[in-house]
C-alpha positions as CSV (number, residue, x, y, z in Angstrom):
1,X,-56.6,67.0,-227.7
2,X,-57.9,63.9,-229.6
3,X,-54.7,63.6,-231.5
4,X,-52.9,63.0,-228.2
5,X,-55.3,60.4,-226.9
6,X,-54.5,56.7,-226.5
7,X,-57.3,54.1,-225.8
8,X,-56.3,51.3,-223.5
9,X,-58.7,48.4,-223.1
10,X,-58.9,45.2,-221.0
11,X,-57.9,47.0,-217.8
12,X,-58.7,45.5,-214.4
13,X,-62.0,47.0,-213.2
14,X,-60.3,48.2,-210.0
15,X,-57.3,49.8,-211.9
16,X,-56.3,53.3,-210.6
17,X,-55.4,56.2,-212.8
18,X,-51.9,56.3,-211.3
19,X,-51.3,52.6,-212.4
20,X,-52.3,53.4,-216.0
21,X,-50.2,56.5,-216.0
22,X,-47.2,54.6,-214.6
23,X,-47.5,52.1,-217.5
24,X,-47.4,54.9,-220.1
25,X,-45.2,57.5,-218.5
26,X,-42.2,55.1,-218.7
27,X,-42.1,55.9,-222.4
28,X,-43.8,59.3,-222.9
29,X,-45.0,62.3,-220.7
30,X,-48.7,61.8,-219.7
31,X,-51.0,64.8,-219.3
32,X,-54.0,63.0,-217.8
33,X,-55.8,59.6,-217.5
34,X,-59.5,59.2,-217.7
35,X,-61.2,55.9,-216.6
36,X,-64.9,56.0,-217.7
37,X,-67.5,54.7,-215.2
38,X,-70.9,53.3,-215.7
39,X,-74.0,54.9,-214.1
40,X,-73.4,53.0,-210.9
41,X,-69.9,54.5,-210.6
42,X,-68.1,51.3,-211.5
43,X,-65.1,51.4,-213.9
44,X,-65.8,50.1,-217.4
45,X,-62.4,48.3,-217.8
46,X,-60.8,50.7,-220.2
47,X,-59.1,54.1,-220.1
48,X,-58.1,57.1,-222.2
49,X,-54.6,58.4,-221.7
50,X,-53.9,61.9,-222.9
51,X,-50.2,62.5,-223.8
52,X,-48.4,65.8,-223.7
53,X,-47.1,65.3,-227.3
54,X,-49.1,64.0,-230.2
55,X,-45.9,62.6,-231.7
56,X,-45.6,60.1,-228.8
57,X,-49.0,58.4,-229.5
58,X,-47.6,55.7,-231.9
59,X,-44.6,55.0,-229.6
60,X,-46.9,54.5,-226.6
61,X,-49.3,52.2,-228.6
62,X,-46.3,50.1,-229.6
63,X,-44.9,50.0,-226.1
64,X,-48.1,49.1,-224.2
65,X,-49.4,46.6,-226.8
66,X,-49.5,43.2,-225.1
67,X,-48.5,44.5,-221.6
68,X,-50.7,43.8,-218.6
69,X,-51.7,45.5,-215.4
70,X,-52.3,42.8,-212.8
71,X,-52.8,40.0,-215.3
72,X,-55.4,41.7,-217.4
């Protein structure tokens, strides 16, 4: 599972999983998106995207590098 994980940082704190998935699924099939939260339940500003195929990890990293969700 870890071989299929992509770490995305500098996300808006109010980003929704479907927004993050939409950014990545344009290029590779996404299995799930996890946005970690702090003890108060607030998003931490980063996400883990789990892809269906480990071979797509490098492609997704190259694709999303430098892209933004709502200017962040």
